[in-house]
N, C-alpha and C positions, 0 to 999 in steps of 0.2 A: 562468616564475614566476607563481604565483598572486597575487592582488591583496593578500592579507594578508601575503605574504612580500616586499613591496617593500623594497628597500634604501634606507636613509636616508643623508643626508650624514654623520650622526654615525658610522655604520658604518665609513665610509672613514677617519674620523679615529681610530678604534679600532684598525683593521687598518693598520699602517704599510707593511709590506712583507714577502714571504716570504723565508725564509732558504734559499738554494740552495747548500749546501755538500755535500761528499761524505758526511759523516756524517748530515745530514738527508735526503738522497736515499736512503741505506741504510735509515733509519728508515721512510721512505715505502714502500720495497719490502717491508719485513719486517712492518710492522704497520699500514699504511694511515693513518699519521700525518703531518701537515704541521706545519712549524714557521713561526711568524710573529713578527716584531718587533711588539709591540702598545704602545698607550699606557700609561705607567707607572701611571696611576690606574684602568685598566680591571679589571673583575673577571671571574672565570671566566664567570659568566652573560653579561656584556656581550660577551666574545669569541665565546661559543657563538651568541648571537643574531645578531651581525654576520656570522660565517662562513655561517650558515644563510640570511641574507637576501641577501648579496652573491653567494654562489656557488650558492645553490639546492640545497643538500645537507643531509643530516641528520647532526648531530654526535653521537657516542657519549659522548666524554669530553674534557675539557680539563685540561691540567696547565700551571702557570705557574712560571717562574723569574725571579727579579730578579737581575741582575748589577750589583753596585755599581761605579760608576766609580773608577778609580784615580787616584792623584796622579802626574803626570808633570812632569818639569823639562826646560827648553829654554833654554840660554844664561843660567842663573841665574834664570829666571822660572818660577815653578811655577803649574800649574793643575790643575784636576780634570776628568776626562772625565765625561760624562753617564751616569747610571744608565739601564739598558735593562731591558725586560721581554720575555721570550720566552714564547710560548704554544705548547705542543704539542697540536695538535688532532687527535684520532683520529675518523675518520668511520665510519659504519655500513657493514657489508659491502655492496659493490656500488656504493657512492658514490665519485666521483672528482673531483678538481679539476685542471683544465688550466692549470698555471702557465706554460706556453710561450706562451700567447696574448699578443700585443702585445710580444713581446721582439724 
């Protein structure tokens, strides 16, 4: 990584964790796109900058999805699950992120 592409601690707060499901793996194989759970207040530009600094790759496009938490009941007590935000990050051709490191 170059000096101006240094990852900051804020970047690790924005990118919570990658989504490793069958559907996200298929998306990775077909369109070179990775799926991350991100901070609910993060913008597309924040996600793009965080991925570029943390993984040292160039991002082509970022799409975001907000999933609203649902109300669930258990033994007469009701609560609400947290809202989550997913980011689908498409990389430039030739760039790759190794998500298997540290598993």
